[in-house]
Structure formats: C-alpha cells, structure tokens
N, C-alpha and C positions, 0 to 999 in steps of 0.2 A: 281862207277856205269859204266857199259860198254855201248858202243854205241847201242847195241841191247836192253838193258834195257831202255835207253832213248827213243828209237824209240817206244817201247811198251807203255811207259808211255804217250807219246805224243798222240798215237792212242787212249788210254783209255780216255784221257782228251777230245779229239774230240768227242768221243761217249757220254761222260757225258754232254758236252756242248750242243750237239744236243738234248739230252733227256730233259735237263732243258728248252730249247727253246720250245720243243713240249708241255711240261707240262704247261709252261706259256701261250702258245696259247690256250690250252684246258681250263685253268682256266679263261682266259680272255673271251673266247667264252661263258663259263658258266655264268659268271657275266653279260655279255651282254644279254644272254637269260633270266636270272632271272629278270634283270631290265626291259627288254621288257615285260615279263610276268606281272610284277607289274603295268607297264604303261597300259597294256591292261586291267587289272582288274580295274584300276582307271577309264579308259575310259568307261568301261561297267557299273560299279556300282557307280562311283563317289566317292569323298572323304568320304562321309557319311558311306560307307560300310567298311571302314578300321577299324580294331579292336581297341577298346578303344576310338573311336570318339564319343562324346556325341550326342544324338539325338537333333533335332532342339528345341524341347520343353525343353530340359535340359540345353541348352546353356544360358549363362548370357546375359541379355538384359538390356540396359540402361533404367532407369525409364521413361525417356521422349519418349522412343520408344515403350512402351507397348500400344497395341491397342485392347487387348482382354477385353471385358466388364466385364466378371466375375472376372478377375484379378484386373482390375481397381476398381470395386465396393468393392471387398474384402479388398483391401489395403487402401481404402480411405473413405468408407461409412459404411461398415458393423458394425464397432465398436460401432456406435451410433444408426444406423437405422435397425440393425438386419441382420442376414446372408442372408436371402431371402427378405430383405426389410420389414420385420415384426418383432414385438416383441423385438424391441430394446428400449433403454432408450429414444430415440428421436422419433419424428413422423414417422410412417411407410410410406415408399415410394411406396411399393407394395400395392397401394390403388387406385382403379380406380376413386373414387370420388375425392380424393385429386388431382390426375393428371388432371382430367377434370376441377377442380377449378383453379389450379395454372397456367396452360398454359405453352407452351414451352419456351417463352422468359423469363418469370418470374422465371421458374425453372433454366434456364441457369444462370440468374443473381444471384440467391441465391447461386448456387454452386461456381460461379466465385468470387463473392464479399463477401459471407458470410453474417452474421447478426451481425453487431457491437454491443457490449455490451452483447452478448449471447455466448453460447458455440459453436455456428456454425462458424467455421473458413472460411476464404477465401481460395479457392483452385487454383485460376488462378495465373500463374507466375507473371503477371503484378501487382497483388495485394499482392505479397509476398508468394504465395503458390507454389506448386510443379507440377501442371498439366498444360499441354499445352492447347491451345484453341481447338485443334483437340480432345484431350482426353476428355475435358468437353463436346464437341459435341457428342462424342460416348456415354458417360454416359446419356446425355439427350435423345438422340435418342433411345437407347436400353431400358431405363426405360419405355418409352412410347410404344415401340413395344411390350415389354414383359408384361407390367403390366396395361397399359391403356385399357379401353374398351369403346370407345366413343359411340358405338351404344346404350349403356345403358342410355345415357343422351341426346339422340336426342330430346326428348320431355320434358326435365326437365329444368326449368328456374333456373340454378345454380346462386346464388348471386355473385356479383363481388368479385374478389379475394382481392382487396385492398380497403381501405376506400376512396381513390381518385377515383377509378372506380365507387364506389357507389355514391359518391357525383356528379359525372358527369352524372349519370342516375337519379338524382333528390332526392337522400336520403340526409337528413340533417345531420349535424355533430352529433356525439354521445353526449348524455347528461347523466351524471352519476345519476341524480335524477330519471329520467325516467328509467334508467338502473336498479335501485334498484327494481322497480316494475316489470320490465321485468324478472329480475333474479328470483324473487319470483314465477312468473308464470311458467317459463320454466325450471329452474335449481335447485330450492331449494329442490325438492323432492329427488334428488340424493346427492347434495353437502351440504345440511344443510341450515337452515334458514339464517345464516350469512355468508355462504360460507366457513365455517371452517371444513367441512367434514360431511358426512352423512352416511347412511346405505349402499348406493351403490357407492359413490364416495368420493375421498379424498378432502382435502382443496384446494380451488382455490383462497384463499385470503392470503395464507401464504407468508410473505415477501420474504422468501428464494426461493420459487417457482417463484414468480413474478419477482424476480431479475434475473432469468435465462432465461426468455422468453421475446420476443419482443411483441409490440402491434400487429404486423402482425401475430405472432404465436398464440396469443389469439384469434384473429379474425378467423384464419384458424381452430382452434380447435372448435369454436362455430359453424362454417359452416359445416366442414367435419367430426366432431366428432373424435373418435379414435376407429375404427372398431376392432382393436386388443385388446382393453381394454373394449369393450362393451359400449363405450360412443356413444349415438345416434347423428346423424347429425341434421341440422337445421329443417328438416322435421318431425322428430320423437320424439322430446322432449315432445310434447303434441299431442297425436293422433288426426289427422284431423285438426290441427291448426299449420302450419309451421310458423317459425319466419319470419317476414318481414325484408327487408334490414335495416329499421330504428331500429327494435328490436335488430338486430345484432350489429349495431353501438352503441346503447345505453348500452347494457350489457357489451360490451368491454370497454366502457368509465367507467362504474362502477367498473370493475375489475382493470383497470389502476389506478383509484383513490385510491385503496387499496395499490397499489405499492407505490404511492407517500406518502400516510399516513405512511406506514412502514418505508420508507426512512427518513421521518422527525422524526419519533420516535427514530430511530437509531442515528441520528445526535445529539439528545438531550442527 
C-alpha cells in the first residue's frame, strides 16, 4: 500500500468516526426526548394511565384493609343472612323491627363475639375471627343506615331485647308451665298444638332446631318474628292482644324446656 493510499484510508476513517459520533449524539438526544415525553405523560396522567396498569378497584387489597360495606357484608354475612340481608337461612338483618330491637351495642357484640353453641361465629380478631374493630363498626353503622327505620317505632313500646333487660324492667323469670298456656294462646294456630308443626309453620320443638339456636335467638324470634317467612311479631300473633313481656319470657322458657328434654333423650 502506497503513502497516498494510507492517507486516503486515514481520511475515510476520520469521516466514519465523525459520522458515528453524530449518530450517537442523535440517538442519545432521541432517547432523552423519549424519556422526557414518558415523564411528562406520567406527570400529567399519573401511573394509573400507563397501559396495563390495573384500576384501583381491580388491585389486590389485604383483607384487613377492606372498608367497603357491600364487600364486607358479601364476604362475611350474606352466606347465612341473605344477599340483601333477607331470605337467608339465618335471621334477616334487613329488618327495621329487628334493628330497633337489638340496638347498636348488642348488634356489635353479636358480630364480634358470635353466639357460642350456635352456628353464629365470632368475627372479631380478638375472638379468633378475621375482622378488625373498624370493619365491625362499618358493618354495624351501615346496616343501621341502610336498613333501620327508627321513625316507624317512635311510638312503639318494643320489648327489651334480652331477658336481663326485661327483668330489670320488672318482668319475672320465664316459667315453662305458664309458657305452655301462652304457647297455646299465641302460637299453636301456626305451629301445632304441641309445637311440632302446623298448617302455617314448622316445628319449634324439634331438638335438631333447638340445638342450633340460642335462648336469645328464640326470644328474638318471638318478639320480632320473621318478616321474610311470614311469621308475625309479638303484636300480631293474636289481633288486638300483643304479648306482654312476661308472656314472651314464659313461652321462651317453654321452648327451652323442649331443648333440655331432647338432649336428655339423646343421652339415654
């Protein structure tokens, strides 16, 4: 190779090197511009606007962070109490009379602690459940906001929710013998003469049924009825003759006596 060829090759290399530098600068500028554009889009629309980013409602949420009533109710209550608080296997919660009867504190206690010996579990974390105190407060508050109608009961003397409340107001303890007569007067026309089922209602003395319900659940059923099943409340069993607080205590005592008789028979 001659000196002239070497000189031309060196010149070509210089031109090529300059071209590569220019291309690199242009590419770098393009990348910077692209990145700047993405940053601008992010600043304007936020990360939620990026393709493939799930919407807030679609993102995973820890169970203890759920604060939406509909979701809390659907996941923890609807299986027993019905999708809208009605027509479930257990007592309807979408019942203004029941909510007027039970009171806010008692409702919170039932949700948190459950009913030992029945199918109602405890939901509070402190009692082995999965709900935080805040989540239980949301359930209680929203049930009352959505389903309670306190104006309907302003002039109604609703009996005390618990037997302890009734006793404090002067009602005597329930008596099963008196309860048998009370049952005949107020209940037999639906549930049969002996409580084993009639034309309008099922058995209320079946040991299997009584084993699943607490004394309080029986009292609640006598007072509030079951609107979704057509069972009247304490005012409507006998037209014009509502049950007294003593009547309620007595008929519950009579029902409980059948639970105890059934348990004794099973043990034999």
